[in-house]
C-alpha positions as CSV (number, residue, x, y, z in Angstrom):
1,X,53.0,105.7,-14.7
2,X,55.2,108.1,-12.7
3,X,53.2,107.4,-9.5
4,X,53.8,103.7,-10.0
5,X,57.5,104.1,-10.3
6,X,57.7,106.5,-7.3
7,X,55.8,103.9,-5.2
8,X,58.1,101.2,-6.5
9,X,61.1,103.1,-5.3
10,X,59.5,103.7,-1.9
11,X,58.7,100.0,-1.6
12,X,62.2,99.0,-2.7
13,X,63.7,101.2,0.0
14,X,61.5,99.8,2.6
15,X,62.2,96.3,1.6
16,X,66.0,96.9,1.8
17,X,65.6,98.5,5.3
18,X,63.5,95.5,6.4
19,X,65.7,92.9,4.8
20,X,68.0,92.1,7.9
21,X,64.8,91.7,10.0
22,X,63.2,89.4,7.3
23,X,66.3,87.3,7.1
24,X,66.5,87.0,10.9
25,X,62.9,85.9,11.1
26,X,63.5,83.5,8.3
27,X,66.4,81.8,10.0
28,X,65.2,82.0,13.5
29,X,61.5,81.5,13.2
30,X,61.1,79.7,9.8
31,X,58.9,82.7,8.5
32,X,59.0,84.6,5.2
33,X,60.8,81.7,3.3
34,X,58.1,80.9,0.9
35,X,56.3,82.5,-2.1
36,X,58.9,85.1,-3.2
37,X,58.4,84.2,-6.8
38,X,54.7,85.2,-6.4
39,X,55.4,88.1,-4.1
40,X,58.2,89.9,-6.1
41,X,57.4,88.8,-9.7
42,X,53.6,88.2,-9.7
43,X,54.0,84.6,-11.0
44,X,50.6,83.6,-9.9
45,X,48.6,80.6,-11.3
46,X,47.9,81.2,-15.0
47,X,44.1,81.1,-14.9
48,X,43.8,82.9,-18.2
49,X,45.7,80.2,-20.1
50,X,43.9,77.6,-22.2
51,X,40.3,78.1,-21.0
52,X,38.5,74.7,-21.2
53,X,36.0,74.2,-24.0
54,X,33.5,73.4,-21.3
55,X,33.4,76.8,-19.7
56,X,34.8,79.2,-22.3
57,X,32.3,82.0,-23.1
58,X,29.6,80.7,-20.7
59,X,28.0,82.9,-18.1
60,X,29.3,80.6,-15.4
61,X,32.9,81.1,-16.4
62,X,33.6,83.9,-13.9
63,X,37.1,84.5,-12.7
64,X,37.1,85.8,-9.2
65,X,40.2,86.7,-7.2
66,X,39.7,86.6,-3.4
67,X,42.5,88.1,-1.2
68,X,42.7,87.4,2.4
69,X,45.7,88.7,4.3
70,X,46.0,85.8,6.8
71,X,44.0,83.1,8.7
72,X,41.3,85.5,10.1
73,X,40.5,87.0,6.7
74,X,40.4,83.5,5.1
75,X,37.6,82.5,7.4
76,X,35.8,85.8,6.3
77,X,35.9,85.0,2.6
78,X,35.0,81.3,3.2
79,X,31.2,81.6,2.9
80,X,31.6,83.8,-0.2
81,X,33.9,81.2,-1.8
82,X,31.3,78.5,-1.1
83,X,28.5,80.7,-2.7
84,X,30.6,81.3,-5.8
85,X,31.5,77.6,-6.1
86,X,27.8,76.6,-5.7
87,X,26.5,79.2,-8.1
88,X,29.2,78.8,-10.7
89,X,30.6,75.3,-10.6
90,X,32.8,76.1,-13.7
91,X,34.1,79.4,-12.3
92,X,37.8,79.9,-11.8
93,X,38.5,81.1,-8.3
94,X,41.9,82.3,-7.0
95,X,42.6,82.7,-3.2
96,X,45.6,84.6,-2.3
97,X,47.2,85.3,1.1
98,X,50.1,87.1,2.5
99,X,51.3,85.0,5.3
100,X,52.8,81.5,5.6
101,X,50.1,80.4,8.1
102,X,47.4,81.9,5.8
103,X,48.9,80.0,2.8
104,X,49.0,76.7,4.7
105,X,45.4,77.0,5.8
106,X,44.2,78.2,2.3
107,X,45.6,75.0,0.8
108,X,43.6,73.0,3.2
109,X,40.3,74.9,2.8
110,X,40.3,75.4,-0.9
111,X,41.5,72.2,-2.5
112,X,39.5,72.6,-5.7
113,X,40.7,76.2,-6.3
114,X,43.9,77.9,-7.1
115,X,45.9,79.1,-4.0
116,X,48.9,81.4,-4.1
117,X,50.8,84.1,-2.2
118,X,49.7,87.6,-3.2
119,X,52.0,89.9,-5.2
120,X,53.6,92.7,-3.4
121,X,52.5,96.1,-4.5
122,X,55.3,96.6,-7.0
123,X,53.8,97.6,-10.4
124,X,55.4,95.0,-12.4
125,X,54.4,92.2,-9.9
126,X,50.8,93.3,-9.9
127,X,50.7,93.7,-13.7
128,X,52.1,90.2,-14.2
129,X,49.6,88.8,-11.8
130,X,46.6,90.5,-13.5
131,X,47.9,89.2,-16.9
132,X,48.0,85.6,-15.5
133,X,44.7,85.7,-13.7
134,X,42.6,88.1,-15.7
135,X,39.8,88.4,-13.0
136,X,36.4,89.6,-13.5
137,X,36.4,90.9,-10.0
138,X,38.9,91.3,-7.1
139,X,37.4,90.8,-3.6
140,X,39.5,92.2,-0.8
141,X,38.7,91.1,2.8
142,X,38.3,93.9,5.3
143,X,40.7,96.5,4.0
144,X,43.8,96.4,1.8
145,X,44.7,99.9,0.4
146,X,47.5,99.0,-2.0
147,X,47.9,101.9,-4.5
148,X,49.4,100.0,-7.4
149,X,47.1,97.0,-7.1
150,X,43.9,98.9,-7.0
151,X,45.0,101.4,-9.6
152,X,46.2,98.9,-12.2
153,X,43.1,96.8,-11.6
154,X,40.7,99.7,-12.2
155,X,42.7,100.7,-15.3
156,X,41.7,97.4,-16.7
157,X,38.0,98.0,-15.7
158,X,38.2,95.2,-13.1
159,X,35.9,95.9,-10.2
160,X,37.5,95.9,-6.8
161,X,35.3,95.4,-3.8
162,X,36.0,95.3,-0.1
163,X,33.9,92.9,1.9
164,X,33.5,92.9,5.7
165,X,35.0,96.4,5.5
166,X,36.8,97.5,8.6
167,X,38.6,100.8,9.4
168,X,39.8,101.4,12.9
169,X,40.1,104.9,14.4
170,X,43.8,104.5,14.5
171,X,44.0,103.5,10.9
172,X,41.8,106.4,9.9
173,X,44.2,108.8,11.6
174,X,47.1,107.3,9.8
175,X,45.4,107.5,6.4
176,X,44.4,111.1,7.0
177,X,48.0,112.0,7.3
178,X,48.3,111.1,3.7
179,X,44.8,112.1,2.8
180,X,45.3,113.0,-0.9
181,X,47.0,109.6,-1.7
182,X,44.5,107.6,0.5
183,X,41.6,109.4,-1.1
184,X,42.8,108.8,-4.7
185,X,43.2,105.1,-3.9
186,X,40.0,104.5,-2.0
187,X,37.8,106.3,-4.6
188,X,38.9,103.7,-7.2
189,X,37.2,100.8,-5.1
190,X,33.9,99.9,-6.7
191,X,32.1,99.0,-3.5
192,X,32.6,98.6,0.2
193,X,30.4,96.5,2.5
194,X,31.0,98.1,5.9
195,X,30.6,96.2,9.2
196,X,28.8,99.0,10.9
197,X,27.6,102.6,10.8
198,X,30.6,103.7,12.7
199,X,33.0,102.1,10.1
200,X,30.9,103.5,7.2
201,X,31.3,107.0,8.7
202,X,35.1,106.5,8.8
203,X,35.3,105.6,5.2
204,X,33.3,108.7,4.4
205,X,35.7,110.9,6.4
206,X,38.5,109.5,4.2
207,X,36.6,110.8,1.1
208,X,34.7,107.7,-0.1
209,X,31.6,108.1,-2.1
210,X,28.5,107.5,0.1
211,X,26.7,106.0,-3.0
212,X,29.1,103.1,-3.1
213,X,29.1,101.9,0.5
214,X,26.5,99.9,2.4
215,X,26.3,98.7,6.0
216,X,25.9,95.0,5.6
217,X,27.1,93.8,9.1
218,X,30.0,91.5,9.9
219,X,30.4,88.3,8.0
220,X,32.3,86.8,11.0
221,X,28.9,86.4,12.8
222,X,27.8,84.2,9.9
223,X,31.0,82.3,9.7
224,X,31.1,81.4,13.3
225,X,30.0,77.8,14.0
226,X,27.5,77.6,16.8
227,X,26.7,73.8,16.8
228,X,28.5,71.8,19.6
229,X,27.2,68.7,18.0
230,X,29.0,69.5,14.7
231,X,31.0,66.3,13.6
232,X,34.3,68.3,13.9
233,X,33.5,69.3,17.5
234,X,32.4,65.8,18.5
235,X,35.4,64.2,17.0
236,X,37.7,66.4,19.1
237,X,35.7,65.8,22.2
238,X,36.1,62.0,21.6
239,X,39.8,62.4,20.9
240,X,40.4,64.3,24.1
241,X,38.1,61.9,26.0
242,X,35.9,64.6,27.3
243,X,33.1,62.3,28.5
244,X,32.6,63.3,32.1
245,X,29.7,65.8,32.3
246,X,31.4,67.3,35.4
247,X,34.5,68.4,33.4
248,X,34.9,72.1,32.7
249,X,37.1,73.2,30.0
250,X,38.9,76.6,29.8
251,X,40.2,77.4,26.4
252,X,42.7,80.3,25.7
253,X,42.6,81.0,22.0
254,X,44.8,83.0,19.7
255,X,47.2,83.6,22.4
256,X,50.6,85.5,22.0
257,X,53.5,86.1,24.3
258,X,53.2,86.5,27.3
259,X,49.5,85.4,27.4
260,X,50.3,81.6,27.5
261,X,52.4,82.1,30.6
262,X,49.7,84.2,32.1
263,X,47.1,81.5,31.5
264,X,49.3,78.7,32.7
265,X,50.3,80.4,35.8
266,X,46.6,81.2,36.5
267,X,45.6,77.6,35.8
268,X,48.3,76.2,38.1
269,X,47.2,78.4,41.0
270,X,43.6,77.0,40.8
271,X,44.1,73.5,39.4
272,X,44.1,71.8,42.8
273,X,41.0,73.7,43.9
274,X,39.2,72.7,40.7
275,X,40.3,69.1,39.8
276,X,37.7,68.8,37.1
277,X,38.9,71.9,35.2
278,X,41.1,71.4,32.1
279,X,43.0,74.0,30.1
280,X,43.3,74.1,26.3
281,X,45.9,76.4,24.8
282,X,45.7,77.5,21.2
283,X,48.6,79.8,20.3
284,X,48.2,82.3,17.4
285,X,51.4,81.6,15.6
286,X,52.7,78.2,14.5
287,X,56.4,79.2,15.0
288,X,55.7,79.5,18.8
289,X,54.2,76.0,19.2
290,X,57.5,74.4,20.5
291,X,58.2,77.4,22.8
292,X,54.7,77.0,24.4
293,X,55.1,73.2,24.6
294,X,58.3,73.8,26.8
295,X,56.2,76.2,29.0
296,X,53.6,73.4,29.5
297,X,56.1,70.7,30.2
298,X,57.6,72.9,33.1
299,X,54.3,72.8,34.9
300,X,54.9,69.0,35.6
301,X,51.1,68.5,34.9
302,X,49.8,65.7,32.7
303,X,49.5,67.3,29.3
304,X,49.2,66.4,25.5
305,X,49.5,68.1,22.2
306,X,47.7,68.0,19.0
307,X,50.7,67.2,16.8
308,X,51.5,64.0,18.9
309,X,48.0,62.5,18.8
310,X,48.6,60.5,15.7
311,X,51.6,58.7,17.3
312,X,50.4,58.2,20.9
313,X,47.2,57.8,22.8
314,X,46.2,60.7,24.9
315,X,46.3,60.4,28.7
316,X,42.7,60.6,29.8
317,X,43.9,62.3,33.0
318,X,45.5,65.2,31.1
319,X,45.0,68.7,32.5
320,X,46.6,70.8,29.7
321,X,46.2,70.3,26.0
322,X,48.2,72.2,23.5
323,X,46.3,72.6,20.2
324,X,49.4,73.1,18.0
325,X,47.5,73.3,14.8
326,X,46.5,76.0,12.3
327,X,42.9,76.7,11.3
328,X,41.1,74.5,13.8
329,X,40.4,77.0,16.6
330,X,36.8,77.4,15.4
331,X,36.3,73.7,16.3
332,X,38.2,73.7,19.7
333,X,36.0,76.5,20.9
334,X,33.1,74.1,20.7
335,X,34.6,72.2,23.6
336,X,35.0,75.1,26.0
337,X,32.9,76.3,28.9
338,X,35.1,79.2,29.6
339,X,37.2,81.3,27.2
340,X,40.0,83.8,27.0
341,X,40.6,85.5,23.7
342,X,44.2,86.4,23.2
343,X,46.0,89.3,21.6
344,X,44.2,91.5,24.3
345,X,46.8,91.6,27.1
346,X,49.6,92.7,24.6
347,X,49.7,95.3,22.0
348,X,48.2,93.4,19.0
349,X,44.6,94.7,19.6
350,X,42.8,91.5,20.3
351,X,41.4,88.6,18.2
352,X,38.1,87.3,17.1
353,X,35.8,86.9,20.1
354,X,32.7,86.0,18.0
355,X,33.5,82.3,17.6
356,X,33.5,81.4,21.4
357,X,30.4,83.6,22.0
358,X,28.5,81.8,19.2
359,X,29.0,78.5,21.1
360,X,27.8,80.1,24.3
361,X,31.2,80.1,25.9
362,X,31.5,82.4,28.9
363,X,34.2,84.7,27.3
364,X,36.6,87.2,28.5
365,X,39.5,89.3,27.0
366,X,41.9,92.0,28.0
367,X,41.6,95.7,27.5
368,X,43.5,96.0,24.2
369,X,40.8,95.2,21.6
370,X,41.2,98.1,19.2
371,X,40.9,95.8,16.2
372,X,37.4,94.6,17.3
373,X,36.1,97.8,18.9
374,X,32.6,97.5,17.3
375,X,32.3,93.8,18.1
376,X,33.4,94.4,21.7
377,X,30.7,97.1,21.9
378,X,28.0,94.9,20.6
379,X,28.9,92.1,23.0
380,X,29.3,94.2,26.1
381,X,26.1,96.1,25.5
382,X,24.4,92.7,25.5
383,X,26.2,91.6,28.6
384,X,27.5,88.7,26.5
385,X,31.3,88.9,27.3
386,X,33.6,90.4,29.9
387,X,36.6,92.8,29.4
388,X,39.3,92.4,32.1
389,X,41.4,95.3,33.1
390,X,44.6,93.4,33.6
391,X,46.0,89.8,33.9
392,X,45.5,89.8,37.6
393,X,41.7,90.0,37.1
394,X,41.8,86.6,35.2
395,X,42.0,84.4,38.3
396,X,39.0,85.8,40.1
397,X,36.9,85.8,36.9
398,X,37.7,82.1,36.3
399,X,36.8,81.3,39.9
400,X,33.5,83.2,39.7
401,X,32.5,81.6,36.4
402,X,33.2,78.1,37.8
403,X,31.5,78.6,41.1
404,X,28.6,80.8,40.0
405,X,26.6,78.6,37.6
406,X,23.7,80.9,37.1
407,X,25.8,83.8,36.1
408,X,27.8,81.6,33.7
409,X,24.5,80.3,32.2
410,X,23.1,83.8,31.8
411,X,26.3,85.0,30.0
412,X,26.2,81.9,27.7
413,X,22.5,82.5,26.8
414,X,23.2,86.2,26.1
415,X,26.3,85.4,23.9
416,X,24.3,82.9,21.8
417,X,21.4,85.3,21.4
418,X,23.5,88.3,20.3
419,X,25.5,86.3,17.7
420,X,22.3,84.9,16.2
421,X,20.9,88.4,16.0
422,X,23.7,89.7,13.8
423,X,23.7,87.0,11.2
424,X,22.9,87.8,7.6
425,X,25.9,89.8,6.4
426,X,27.0,87.1,3.9
427,X,23.6,87.2,2.1
428,X,23.7,91.0,1.8
429,X,27.3,91.0,0.6
430,X,26.8,88.2,-1.9
431,X,23.7,90.0,-3.4
432,X,25.9,93.1,-4.1
433,X,28.7,91.0,-5.6
434,X,26.2,89.5,-8.0
435,X,24.8,92.9,-8.9
436,X,28.2,94.2,-9.7
437,X,29.3,91.1,-11.7
438,X,26.1,91.1,-13.7
């Protein structure tokens, strides 16, 4: 109990230090305005209240709490939520997230389940949340080492599992600085499904029990759609009037400042040379949509944006399209011939490059991909994607991919092959979850 209150004091101090920044972000960017009742006080959906006569006491009346920090992790848990829903139609499933964009997407994806912001790691918030939910299992996507949350759950004999387990070398170094605390937390986790042997070894370095960790692969390979004839993809192709087989689409996805400007400047430099080339921009964060729209308008090119499509017909001669929506990138990738994955020319550490590769998009990214080191290694060893050393390398790469059809086709074939080769992590993960629950 003393440890809980010590952590509470540390969290309170950190929250007070960050409060001016949170308030500034709230007023200037519209972020961090929602969910404080759940975050600070743990007032999550009361799944334990009034169990229905239909499911009370039955084997199918599981209560599973899935936690996904934001949009990317929500896509990771999606196939497991679908498995749980199919196997236990009467189960109670809770999906929590920590960000506004994640919460917005979760509400769209999981209409039949309870969706909430997750409690912060204050002991009183976590205790109240556990009282309300009373889960049979907590499933954490990738890695969330919250001391109070994991400790209080295990005290109640609630198994906590980490799926699609990921631990970067940088994170490992950080945890090793507080090794006794990190080790005491991680050893309480019931099971970890690691993405690779390298990641498994990092967890073992942190002191995790080798008997409770398995290398299952990366669920994102399973979750990535690969069918360009999927109804969601075809609907978007029709909306954007992409009917000319000579049209080439360059999509820049999950971009962050200053990547939109880099991509727009590059496109403007080659637009006249390649009149059949179109650019689709999909910024990472919703609060930057209007900012990016202003950038696009300054190019003086014909352009359109997703949010305006309901009110006005799209100009079939558009050259730039702004996909200002959340949770649709997986479908926009299905329209692309060429792709740039954002977060890689800045300091973020890259974004998911599996989705474009699954469609056979000739894909490139910048040098800063520390969050996806193992995936980058897999793709580059297969010759399925290209790392660019700097923004200046973007223009010659695009030109080569447009003009050198055989090279583009070869990269496309390799990317499809390598993503298909690594499927199956969902099956292996679900099998272990069933084993622990039963």
